[in-house]
FIKOLZA-1660 file (N, C-alpha, C; in steps of 0.1 Angstrom, whole numbers, plus 5000, padded with zeros to 4 digits):
% residues 195
   i   px   py   pz ch aa at
   1 5140 4999 4790  A  M  N
   1 5140 4988 4799  A  M CA
   1 5148 4992 4812  A  M  C
   2 5142 4989 4823  A  L  N
   2 5148 4992 4836  A  L CA
   2 5159 4982 4839  A  L  C
   3 5169 4987 4847  A  T  N
   3 5180 4979 4851  A  T CA
   3 5182 4982 4866  A  T  C
   4 5192 4975 4872  A  E  N
   4 5195 4977 4886  A  E CA
   4 5198 4991 4890  A  E  C
   5 5204 4999 4881  A  K  N
   5 5207 5013 4884  A  K CA
   5 5194 5022 4886  A  K  C
   6 5183 5017 4882  A  D  N
   6 5170 5024 4884  A  D CA
   6 5164 5022 4897  A  D  C
   7 5170 5014 4906  A  F  N
   7 5164 5011 4919  A  F CA
   7 5173 5015 4930  A  F  C
   8 5167 5018 4941  A  V  N
   8 5174 5022 4954  A  V CA
   8 5169 5012 4964  A  V  C
   9 5178 5006 4971  A  L  N
   9 5174 4996 4982  A  L CA
   9 5171 5004 4995  A  L  C
  10 5159 5001 5001  A  M  N
  10 5156 5007 5014  A  M CA
  10 5162 4998 5024  A  M  C
  11 5168 5003 5034  A  S  N
  11 5174 4995 5045  A  S CA
  11 5163 4991 5055  A  S  C
  12 5166 4981 5063  A  W  N
  12 5157 4976 5073  A  W CA
  12 5155 4987 5084  A  W  C
  13 5166 4995 5087  A  N  N
  13 5164 5005 5096  A  N CA
  13 5155 5016 5092  A  N  C
  14 5156 5020 5079  A  T  N
  14 5147 5030 5074  A  T CA
  14 5132 5024 5074  A  T  C
  15 5131 5012 5070  A  Y  N
  15 5118 5005 5070  A  Y CA
  15 5112 5006 5084  A  Y  C
  16 5119 5003 5094  A  Q  N
  16 5114 5003 5108  A  Q CA
  16 5110 5018 5112  A  Q  C
  17 5118 5027 5108  A  E  N
  17 5115 5041 5111  A  E CA
  17 5101 5045 5105  A  E  C
  18 5099 5041 5093  A  Y  N
  18 5086 5043 5086  A  Y CA
  18 5075 5036 5093  A  Y  C
  19 5077 5024 5097  A  I  N
  19 5066 5016 5104  A  I CA
  19 5063 5023 5117  A  I  C
  20 5073 5028 5124  A  N  N
  20 5071 5035 5137  A  N CA
  20 5063 5048 5135  A  N  C
  21 5066 5055 5124  A  L  N
  21 5059 5067 5121  A  L CA
  21 5044 5064 5118  A  L  C
  22 5042 5054 5109  A  L  N
  22 5028 5051 5106  A  L CA
  22 5020 5046 5118  A  L  C
  23 5026 5038 5126  A  A  N
  23 5019 5033 5138  A  A CA
  23 5016 5044 5147  A  A  C
  24 5025 5054 5149  A  Q  N
  24 5022 5065 5157  A  Q CA
  24 5010 5074 5152  A  Q  C
  25 5011 5076 5139  A  K  N
  25 5000 5084 5132  A  K CA
  25 4986 5077 5134  A  K  C
  26 4986 5064 5132  A  I  N
  26 4974 5056 5133  A  I CA
  26 4969 5056 5147  A  I  C
  27 4978 5054 5157  A  N  N
  27 4974 5054 5171  A  N CA
  27 4968 5067 5175  A  N  C
  28 4974 5078 5171  A  N  N
  28 4969 5091 5174  A  N CA
  28 4955 5093 5168  A  N  C
  29 4953 5089 5156  A  F  N
  29 4940 5090 5150  A  F CA
  29 4929 5081 5157  A  F  C
  30 4933 5069 5161  A  L  N
  30 4924 5060 5168  A  L CA
  30 4920 5066 5182  A  L  C
  31 4930 5071 5189  A  Q  N
  31 4927 5077 5202  A  Q CA
  31 4918 5089 5201  A  Q  C
  32 4921 5098 5191  A  E  N
  32 4914 5110 5190  A  E CA
  32 4899 5107 5186  A  E  C
  33 4897 5096 5179  A  N  N
  33 4883 5093 5174  A  N CA
  33 4877 5081 5182  A  N  C
  34 4884 5077 5192  A  K  N
  34 4879 5066 5201  A  K CA
  34 4875 5054 5192  A  K  C
  35 4884 5049 5184  A  L  N
  35 4882 5038 5175  A  L CA
  35 4892 5027 5178  A  L  C
  36 4888 5015 5174  A  T  N
  36 4897 5003 5175  A  T CA
  36 4896 4996 5162  A  T  C
  37 4908 4992 5157  A  I  N
  37 4909 4984 5145  A  I CA
  37 4904 4970 5147  A  I  C
  38 4894 4965 5139  A  N  N
  38 4889 4952 5140  A  N CA
  38 4898 4942 5133  A  N  C
  39 4903 4945 5121  A  F  N
  39 4913 4937 5114  A  F CA
  39 4921 4944 5104  A  F  C
  40 4931 4938 5099  A  V  N
  40 4941 4944 5090  A  V CA
  40 4939 4936 5076  A  V  C
  41 4939 4944 5065  A  V  N
  41 4939 4938 5052  A  V CA
  41 4951 4942 5045  A  V  C
  42 4961 4933 5044  A  P  N
  42 4973 4936 5036  A  P CA
  42 4970 4934 5021  A  P  C
  43 4975 4943 5013  A  I  N
  43 4974 4941 4998  A  I CA
  43 4987 4934 4995  A  I  C
  44 4986 4921 4990  A  L  N
  44 4998 4913 4987  A  L CA
  44 5002 4916 4973  A  L  C
  45 5015 4917 4971  A  R  N
  45 5026 4912 4979  A  R CA
  45 5032 4924 4987  A  R  C
  46 5032 4936 4982  A  G  N
  46 5039 4947 4988  A  G CA
  46 5035 4950 5002  A  G  C
  47 5022 4948 5005  A  G  N
  47 5017 4952 5018  A  G CA
  47 5018 4942 5029  A  G  C
  48 5023 4930 5026  A  A  N
  48 5023 4919 5036  A  A CA
  48 5032 4922 5048  A  A  C
  49 5044 4925 5046  A  I  N
  49 5053 4927 5057  A  I CA
  49 5050 4940 5064  A  I  C
  50 5047 4951 5058  A  P  N
  50 5043 4963 5065  A  P CA
  50 5030 4960 5074  A  P  C
  51 5021 4953 5068  A  A  N
  51 5008 4950 5075  A  A CA
  51 5010 4942 5088  A  A  C
  52 5019 4932 5087  A  I  N
  52 5022 4924 5099  A  I CA
  52 5029 4932 5109  A  I  C
  53 5039 4940 5105  A  S  N
  53 5046 4949 5114  A  S CA
  53 5036 4958 5121  A  S  C
  54 5027 4965 5114  A  L  N
  54 5018 4974 5120  A  L CA
  54 5008 4967 5129  A  L  C
  55 5003 4955 5124  A  A  N
  55 4994 4948 5133  A  A CA
  55 5000 4944 5146  A  A  C
  56 5012 4941 5146  A  Y  N
  56 5020 4937 5158  A  Y CA
  56 5021 4950 5167  A  Y  C
  57 5025 4961 5161  A  Q  N
  57 5026 4973 5169  A  Q CA
  57 5013 4979 5174  A  Q  C
  58 5002 4976 5167  A  L  N
  58 4989 4982 5170  A  L CA
  58 4981 4972 5178  A  L  C
  59 4987 4960 5181  A  N  N
  59 4980 4949 5188  A  N CA
  59 4967 4945 5182  A  N  C
  60 4967 4943 5169  A  V  N
  60 4956 4937 5161  A  V CA
  60 4960 4923 5157  A  V  C
  61 4950 4914 5160  A  F  N
  61 4954 4900 5159  A  F CA
  61 4948 4893 5146  A  F  C
  62 4939 4900 5139  A  E  N
  62 4933 4894 5127  A  E CA
  62 4938 4901 5115  A  E  C
  63 4943 4893 5105  A  T  N
  63 4947 4898 5092  A  T CA
  63 4940 4890 5081  A  T  C
  64 4936 4897 5071  A  Y  N
  64 4929 4890 5060  A  Y CA
  64 4934 4896 5047  A  Y  C
  65 4944 4889 5041  A  P  N
  65 4951 4895 5029  A  P CA
  65 4942 4893 5017  A  P  C
  66 4945 4903 5008  A  I  N
  66 4939 4902 4994  A  I CA
  66 4951 4903 4985  A  I  C
  67 4952 4893 4976  A  Q  N
  67 4963 4893 4966  A  Q CA
  67 4957 4894 4952  A  Q  C
  68 4962 4904 4945  A  L  N
  68 4958 4907 4931  A  L CA
  68 4970 4905 4922  A  L  C
  69 4968 4901 4910  A  K  N
  69 4978 4900 4900  A  K CA
  69 4974 4909 4888  A  K  C
  70 4983 4918 4884  A  H  N
  70 4980 4926 4873  A  H CA
  70 4984 4919 4860  A  H  C
  71 4975 4917 4851  A  D  N
  71 4978 4912 4838  A  D CA
  71 4980 4923 4829  A  D  C
  72 4992 4928 4828  A  Y  N
  72 4994 4941 4820  A  Y CA
  72 4991 4939 4805  A  Y  C
  73 4994 4927 4800  A  K  N
  73 4992 4924 4786  A  K CA
  73 4977 4926 4782  A  K  C
  74 4968 4921 4791  A  N  N
  74 4954 4921 4788  A  N CA
  74 4947 4933 4796  A  N  C
  75 4955 4941 4803  A  Q  N
  75 4950 4953 4810  A  Q CA
  75 4938 4949 4820  A  Q  C
  76 4941 4939 4828  A  S  N
  76 4931 4934 4837  A  S CA
  76 4938 4931 4851  A  S  C
  77 4929 4929 4861  A  I  N
  77 4934 4925 4874  A  I CA
  77 4927 4912 4878  A  I  C
  78 4935 4903 4883  A  I  N
  78 4930 4890 4886  A  I CA
  78 4931 4889 4902  A  I  C
  79 4920 4884 4908  A  I  N
  79 4920 4882 4922  A  I CA
  79 4926 4868 4925  A  I  C
  80 4938 4867 4932  A  L  N
  80 4944 4854 4935  A  L CA
  80 4939 4849 4949  A  L  C
  81 4937 4859 4958  A  E  N
  81 4933 4855 4972  A  E CA
  81 4924 4866 4977  A  E  C
  82 4913 4863 4982  A  N  N
  82 4904 4872 4989  A  N CA
  82 4899 4866 5002  A  N  C
  83 4907 4867 5012  A  S  N
  83 4904 4861 5025  A  S CA
  83 4893 4868 5033  A  S  C
  84 4889 4880 5029  A  I  N
  84 4878 4887 5036  A  I CA
  84 4865 4880 5033  A  I  C
  85 4864 4872 5023  A  E  N
  85 4852 4864 5020  A  E CA
  85 4849 4854 5032  A  E  C
  86 4859 4851 5040  A  H  N
  86 4857 4842 5051  A  H CA
  86 4854 4849 5065  A  H  C
  87 4853 4862 5065  A  I  N
  87 4850 4869 5077  A  I CA
  87 4835 4869 5079  A  I  C
  88 4831 4868 5092  A  D  N
  88 4817 4868 5096  A  D CA
  88 4812 4882 5093  A  D  C
  89 4803 4883 5083  A  S  N
  89 4799 4896 5078  A  S CA
  89 4788 4902 5087  A  S  C
  90 4786 4896 5099  A  T  N
  90 4776 4902 5108  A  T CA
  90 4782 4915 5115  A  T  C
  91 4795 4917 5114  A  Q  N
  91 4801 4929 5119  A  Q CA
  91 4795 4940 5111  A  Q  C
  92 4788 4949 5117  A  K  N
  92 4781 4960 5110  A  K CA
  92 4790 4970 5104  A  K  C
  93 4799 4975 5112  A  S  N
  93 4807 4986 5108  A  S CA
  93 4822 4985 5113  A  S  C
  94 4829 4975 5107  A  P  N
  94 4842 4972 5112  A  P CA
  94 4852 4984 5108  A  P  C
  95 4862 4986 5117  A  V  N
  95 4873 4995 5113  A  V CA
  95 4884 4987 5108  A  V  C
  96 4888 4989 5096  A  I  N
  96 4897 4981 5088  A  I CA
  96 4910 4989 5085  A  I  C
  97 4921 4983 5088  A  L  N
  97 4934 4989 5084  A  L CA
  97 4938 4983 5071  A  L  C
  98 4938 4990 5060  A  L  N
  98 4943 4986 5047  A  L CA
  98 4957 4991 5045  A  L  C
  99 4966 4981 5041  A  V  N
  99 4980 4984 5041  A  V CA
  99 4986 4980 5027  A  V  C
 100 4994 4989 5021  A  D  N
 100 5002 4985 5009  A  D CA
 100 5016 4990 5011  A  D  C
 101 5025 4985 5003  A  G  N
 101 5039 4989 5004  A  G CA
 101 5041 5002 4997  A  G  C
 102 5036 5003 4984  A  Y  N
 102 5038 5016 4976  A  Y CA
 102 5026 5019 4968  A  Y  C
 103 5022 5031 4969  A  H  N
 103 5010 5036 4962  A  H CA
 103 5015 5044 4950  A  H  C
 104 5014 5037 4938  A  A  N
 104 5018 5044 4926  A  A CA
 104 5005 5052 4920  A  A  C
 105 4998 5045 4912  A  T  N
 105 4986 5052 4906  A  T CA
 105 4973 5050 4915  A  T  C
 106 4974 5040 4924  A  G  N
 106 4962 5037 4933  A  G CA
 106 4953 5027 4927  A  G  C
 107 4955 5022 4915  A  R  N
 107 4946 5013 4909  A  R CA
 107 4943 5000 4917  A  R  C
 108 4954 4995 4923  A  T  N
 108 4952 4983 4931  A  T CA
 108 4945 4986 4944  A  T  C
 109 4949 4997 4950  A  T  N
 109 4942 5001 4963  A  T CA
 109 4927 5003 4961  A  T  C
 110 4923 5010 4951  A  Y  N
 110 4909 5013 4949  A  Y CA
 110 4902 5000 4945  A  Y  C
 111 4908 4991 4938  A  Y  N
 111 4902 4978 4935  A  Y CA
 111 4899 4970 4948  A  Y  C
 112 4909 4970 4957  A  V  N
 112 4907 4963 4970  A  V CA
 112 4897 4971 4979  A  V  C
 113 4897 4984 4979  A  Y  N
 113 4887 4992 4986  A  Y CA
 113 4873 4988 4982  A  Y  C
 114 4871 4987 4969  A  D  N
 114 4858 4983 4964  A  D CA
 114 4854 4969 4968  A  D  C
 115 4863 4959 4969  A  I  N
 115 4861 4946 4974  A  I CA
 115 4856 4946 4988  A  I  C
 116 4863 4954 4996  A  I  N
 116 4860 4955 5010  A  I CA
 116 4846 4962 5012  A  I  C
 117 4843 4972 5005  A  K  N
 117 4831 4979 5006  A  K CA
 117 4819 4970 5002  A  K  C
 118 4821 4962 4992  A  E  N
 118 4811 4952 4988  A  E CA
 118 4808 4943 4999  A  E  C
 119 4818 4938 5006  A  A  N
 119 4816 4928 5017  A  A CA
 119 4811 4935 5030  A  A  C
 120 4816 4947 5032  A  F  N
 120 4812 4955 5044  A  F CA
 120 4809 4969 5040  A  F  C
 121 4797 4972 5036  A  P  N
 121 4793 4985 5031  A  P CA
 121 4795 4996 5041  A  P  C
 122 4793 4993 5054  A  S  N
 122 4794 5004 5064  A  S CA
 122 4808 5004 5071  A  S  C
 123 4818 4997 5065  A  S  N
 123 4831 4997 5071  A  S CA
 123 4837 5011 5071  A  S  C
 124 4846 5012 5080  A  K  N
 124 4855 5025 5081  A  K CA
 124 4869 5020 5078  A  K  C
 125 4875 5026 5067  A  I  N
 125 4888 5021 5063  A  I CA
 125 4898 5031 5065  A  I  C
 126 4909 5027 5072  A  I  N
 126 4921 5034 5074  A  I CA
 126 4931 5029 5063  A  I  C
 127 4938 5038 5056  A  Y  N
 127 4947 5033 5045  A  Y CA
 127 4961 5039 5048  A  Y  C
 128 4971 5031 5049  A  V  N
 128 4984 5035 5050  A  V CA
 128 4993 5027 5040  A  V  C
 129 5004 5034 5036  A  T  N
 129 5014 5028 5027  A  T CA
 129 5027 5034 5031  A  T  C
 130 5038 5026 5028  A  L  N
 130 5051 5031 5031  A  L CA
 130 5054 5043 5022  A  L  C
 131 5052 5041 5009  A  G  N
 131 5055 5052 4999  A  G CA
 131 5044 5055 4991  A  G  C
 132 5044 5067 4985  A  R  N
 132 5033 5072 4977  A  R CA
 132 5039 5081 4966  A  R  C
 133 5034 5079 4954  A  D  N
 133 5039 5087 4943  A  D CA
 133 5033 5101 4943  A  D  C
 134 5042 5111 4941  A  V  N
 134 5038 5125 4942  A  V CA
 134 5026 5128 4932  A  V  C
 135 5025 5121 4921  A  G  N
 135 5015 5124 4911  A  G CA
 135 5001 5119 4915  A  G  C
 136 5001 5111 4926  A  Y  N
 136 4988 5104 4930  A  Y CA
 136 4986 5105 4945  A  Y  C
 137 4987 5118 4950  A  L  N
 137 4986 5120 4964  A  L CA
 137 4971 5121 4969  A  L  C
 138 4962 5124 4959  A  E  N
 138 4948 5126 4962  A  E CA
 138 4941 5112 4962  A  E  C
 139 4933 5109 4972  A  N  N
 139 4926 5096 4973  A  N CA
 139 4914 5097 4964  A  N  C
 140 4911 5086 4957  A  Q  N
 140 4899 5085 4949  A  Q CA
 140 4888 5077 4956  A  Q  C
 141 4890 5074 4968  A  R  N
 141 4880 5067 4977  A  R CA
 141 4879 5074 4990  A  R  C
 142 4869 5071 4998  A  S  N
 142 4867 5078 5011  A  S CA
 142 4873 5070 5022  A  S  C
 143 4885 5073 5026  A  F  N
 143 4891 5067 5038  A  F CA
 143 4889 5076 5050  A  F  C
 144 4887 5070 5062  A  I  N
 144 4885 5078 5073  A  I CA
 144 4899 5084 5078  A  I  C
 145 4910 5078 5073  A  F  N
 145 4923 5083 5076  A  F CA
 145 4932 5077 5066  A  F  C
 146 4942 5085 5061  A  S  N
 146 4952 5080 5052  A  S CA
 146 4965 5086 5055  A  S  C
 147 4976 5078 5054  A  H  N
 147 4989 5084 5056  A  H CA
 147 5000 5076 5049  A  H  C
 148 5011 5082 5045  A  H  N
 148 5022 5075 5039  A  H CA
 148 5035 5080 5046  A  H  C
 149 5045 5072 5045  A  A  N
 149 5058 5076 5052  A  A CA
 149 5067 5084 5043  A  A  C
 150 5067 5082 5030  A  F  N
 150 5076 5089 5021  A  F CA
 150 5069 5091 5008  A  F  C
 151 5074 5102 5001  A  V  N
 151 5069 5105 4987  A  V CA
 151 5080 5103 4978  A  V  C
 152 5077 5098 4966  A  S  N
 152 5087 5097 4955  A  S CA
 152 5081 5101 4942  A  S  C
 153 5088 5100 4932  A  N  N
 153 5084 5104 4918  A  N CA
 153 5086 5092 4908  A  N  C
 154 5082 5080 4912  A  E  N
 154 5084 5069 4904  A  E CA
 154 5076 5070 4891  A  E  C
 155 5065 5076 4891  A  C  N
 155 5056 5077 4879  A  C CA
 155 5060 5089 4870  A  C  C
 156 5070 5096 4875  A  N  N
 156 5075 5108 4867  A  N CA
 156 5064 5118 4863  A  N  C
 157 5056 5121 4873  A  K  N
 157 5046 5131 4871  A  K CA
 157 5050 5146 4872  A  K  C
 158 5062 5147 4878  A  I  N
 158 5068 5161 4879  A  I CA
 158 5083 5159 4873  A  I  C
 159 5089 5170 4869  A  P  N
 159 5102 5169 4863  A  P CA
 159 5112 5163 4874  A  P  C
 160 5121 5155 4869  A  K  N
 160 5131 5149 4878  A  K CA
 160 5139 5159 4886  A  K  C
 161 5142 5170 4880  A  E  N
 161 5150 5181 4887  A  E CA
 161 5142 5186 4899  A  E  C
 162 5129 5188 4897  A  Q  N
 162 5120 5193 4907  A  Q CA
 162 5119 5183 4919  A  Q  C
 163 5117 5171 4915  A  S  N
 163 5116 5160 4926  A  S CA
 163 5129 5159 4934  A  S  C
 164 5140 5160 4927  A  E  N
 164 5153 5159 4934  A  E CA
 164 5155 5171 4943  A  E  C
 165 5151 5183 4938  A  K  N
 165 5152 5195 4946  A  K CA
 165 5143 5195 4959  A  K  C
 166 5131 5188 4958  A  E  N
 166 5122 5186 4969  A  E CA
 166 5126 5174 4978  A  E  C
 167 5137 5168 4975  A  G  N
 167 5141 5156 4983  A  G CA
 167 5134 5143 4981  A  G  C
 168 5127 5142 4970  A  M  N
 168 5120 5129 4967  A  M CA
 168 5129 5119 4960  A  M  C
 169 5127 5107 4962  A  L  N
 169 5133 5096 4955  A  L CA
 169 5129 5097 4940  A  L  C
 170 5138 5096 4931  A  V  N
 170 5135 5096 4917  A  V CA
 170 5137 5082 4911  A  V  C
 171 5142 5073 4919  A  K  N
 171 5143 5059 4915  A  K CA
 171 5132 5050 4921  A  K  C
 172 5131 5038 4916  A  Y  N
 172 5122 5029 4921  A  Y CA
 172 5127 5023 4935  A  Y  C
 173 5118 5023 4944  A  T  N
 173 5122 5018 4958  A  T CA
 173 5121 5002 4958  A  T  C
 174 5132 4997 4962  A  L  N
 174 5133 4982 4964  A  L CA
 174 5132 4980 4979  A  L  C
 175 5121 4974 4984  A  F  N
 175 5120 4972 4999  A  F CA
 175 5130 4961 5003  A  F  C
 176 5134 4960 5015  A  P  N
 176 5144 4951 5020  A  P CA
 176 5141 4936 5017  A  P  C
 177 5129 4933 5016  A  W  N
 177 5125 4919 5014  A  W CA
 177 5123 4915 5000  A  W  C
 178 5124 4925 4991  A  E  N
 178 5121 4922 4977  A  E CA
 178 5134 4917 4970  A  E  C
 179 5131 4910 4959  A  V  N
 179 5142 4904 4950  A  V CA
 179 5143 4913 4938  A  V  C
 180 5155 4919 4937  A  L  N
 180 5157 4929 4926  A  L CA
 180 5153 4924 4912  A  L  C
 181 5157 4912 4909  A  E  N
 181 5154 4906 4895  A  E CA
 181 5139 4905 4893  A  E  C
 182 5132 4901 4903  A  D  N
 182 5117 4900 4902  A  D CA
 182 5111 4913 4900  A  D  C
 183 5116 4923 4907  A  E  N
 183 5110 4937 4906  A  E CA
 183 5113 4943 4892  A  E  C
 184 5125 4941 4887  A  I  N
 184 5129 4946 4874  A  I CA
 184 5120 4940 4863  A  I  C
 185 5118 4927 4864  A  Q  N
 185 5109 4920 4855  A  Q CA
 185 5095 4925 4855  A  Q  C
 186 5090 4926 4867  A  N  N
 186 5076 4931 4869  A  N CA
 186 5074 4945 4864  A  N  C
 187 5083 4954 4867  A  M  N
 187 5083 4968 4862  A  M CA
 187 5084 4969 4847  A  M  C
 188 5093 4961 4842  A  N  N
 188 5095 4961 4827  A  N CA
 188 5082 4956 4820  A  N  C
 189 5076 4946 4826  A  D  N
 189 5063 4941 4820  A  D CA
 189 5052 4952 4821  A  D  C
 190 5052 4959 4832  A  E  N
 190 5042 4970 4833  A  E CA
 190 5045 4981 4823  A  E  C
 191 5058 4985 4821  A  L  N
 191 5061 4995 4811  A  L CA
 191 5059 4990 4797  A  L  C
 192 5062 4978 4794  A  K  N
 192 5060 4972 4781  A  K CA
 192 5045 4973 4777  A  K  C
 193 5036 4969 4786  A  Y  N
 193 5022 4968 4782  A  Y CA
 193 5014 4980 4787  A  Y  C
 194 5021 4990 4792  A  G  N
 194 5014 5003 4796  A  G CA
 194 5005 5001 4808  A  G  C
 195 5009 4993 4818  A  G  N
 195 5001 4990 4830  A  G CA
 195 5000 5002 4838  A  G  C
% end
């Protein structure tokens, strides 16, 4: 069972540095490829605040969140909110910025990717996340651009000593807006049911 000692709190200053880095990388890609983002899709909950921060910095005015709930006990994903259903689907090939807070296994991201592609088969998807697990750096879907601000070893895919030596976080990241007790409960449920 995880406890408080298994988490490290990210500061707001560090968060802003990561947002600035991601915005710069996205802007460079957009300029090099003469593209404009049509709308942002935050993956809720973790992607909400980073998505709004990036939308503001990138001057994108439309956001359409998708919220999923993992039912670890029954090994399923439940869609709680899919606001892209309300977008005018006459847009032939929108450029979409997909944002999450942390990419562990990618299961949630790829589920959302498939929802987007079903609604917009010709869409071009840019995917960014604050953190990404070292064991899952390869994308399982075709993004036109993908980037993350930091790498950690939350899923323990490499030995702890190796990840420490390479400067990776070996604890779970608690973002500045998250509630520690909620995150401990969620992670313990995931570990309990093998999510």
